[in-house]
C-alpha beads as a LAMMPS data file, in Angstrom:
LAMMPS data file: protein, C-alpha beads

59 atoms
58 bonds

1 atom types
1 bond types

-500.0 500.0 xlo xhi
-500.0 500.0 ylo yhi
-500.0 500.0 zlo zhi

Masses

1 110.0

Atoms # bond

1 1 1 2.482 0.621 13.808
2 1 1 5.286 1.181 11.683
3 1 1 5.931 4.642 9.725
4 1 1 6.483 3.747 6.226
5 1 1 8.056 5.789 3.457
6 1 1 6.696 6.362 0.093
7 1 1 8.588 5.551 -3.017
8 1 1 6.596 6.298 -5.791
9 1 1 3.256 6.243 -7.291
10 1 1 2.795 5.260 -10.879
11 1 1 -0.624 5.315 -12.178
12 1 1 -2.618 2.272 -9.908
13 1 1 0.776 0.808 -8.320
14 1 1 2.342 2.270 -4.981
15 1 1 5.280 1.488 -3.585
16 1 1 6.519 1.563 0.024
17 1 1 9.167 0.065 2.571
18 1 1 8.466 -0.770 6.179
19 1 1 12.100 -1.765 8.480
20 1 1 13.649 -2.989 5.230
21 1 1 10.741 -5.016 3.355
22 1 1 9.736 -3.385 -0.095
23 1 1 6.046 -3.561 -0.624
24 1 1 3.369 -2.738 -3.075
25 1 1 -0.223 -1.342 -2.922
26 1 1 -2.403 -2.120 -6.128
27 1 1 -5.832 -0.229 -6.331
28 1 1 -8.833 -0.073 -8.328
29 1 1 -8.893 3.545 -9.750
30 1 1 -12.060 4.531 -8.060
31 1 1 -10.773 3.612 -4.853
32 1 1 -7.234 5.075 -5.223
33 1 1 -7.775 8.691 -3.415
34 1 1 -9.586 6.873 -0.385
35 1 1 -7.091 4.150 -0.434
36 1 1 -4.281 6.431 -0.215
37 1 1 -6.020 8.152 2.524
38 1 1 -6.492 4.751 4.599
39 1 1 -3.120 3.268 3.891
40 1 1 -2.082 2.847 7.412
41 1 1 -5.675 1.458 8.410
42 1 1 -4.647 -1.327 5.413
43 1 1 -1.524 -2.422 7.003
44 1 1 -3.011 -2.342 10.262
45 1 1 -5.560 -5.015 9.145
46 1 1 -2.947 -7.011 7.238
47 1 1 -5.965 -8.072 5.101
48 1 1 -6.655 -7.315 1.254
49 1 1 -9.192 -4.249 1.116
50 1 1 -12.315 -4.167 -0.770
51 1 1 -10.230 -1.874 -2.795
52 1 1 -6.873 -2.520 -2.306
53 1 1 -4.374 -5.499 -1.672
54 1 1 -0.903 -4.654 -0.230
55 1 1 1.786 -7.384 -1.576
56 1 1 5.604 -7.954 -0.203
57 1 1 8.381 -7.728 -2.862
58 1 1 11.260 -10.577 -2.404
59 1 1 14.422 -8.761 -3.595

Bonds

1 1 1 2
2 1 2 3
3 1 3 4
4 1 4 5
5 1 5 6
6 1 6 7
7 1 7 8
8 1 8 9
9 1 9 10
10 1 10 11
11 1 11 12
12 1 12 13
13 1 13 14
14 1 14 15
15 1 15 16
16 1 16 17
17 1 17 18
18 1 18 19
19 1 19 20
20 1 20 21
21 1 21 22
22 1 22 23
23 1 23 24
24 1 24 25
25 1 25 26
26 1 26 27
27 1 27 28
28 1 28 29
29 1 29 30
30 1 30 31
31 1 31 32
32 1 32 33
33 1 33 34
34 1 34 35
35 1 35 36
36 1 36 37
37 1 37 38
38 1 38 39
39 1 39 40
40 1 40 41
41 1 41 42
42 1 42 43
43 1 43 44
44 1 44 45
45 1 45 46
46 1 46 47
47 1 47 48
48 1 48 49
49 1 49 50
50 1 50 51
51 1 51 52
52 1 52 53
53 1 53 54
54 1 54 55
55 1 55 56
56 1 56 57
57 1 57 58
58 1 58 59
């Protein structure tokens, strides 16, 4: 599992970086707090969560 660097939290959008790749996570408002706590689990599964979706950003 890769450590991630948190960039910013803007409303429902969360940006982060892993190994020179950028991602964003969009979450339902009601799930945001638990989503932040379970961010590593989200990355580990690599699948869209019930509350959140991680999307790679092509630069």
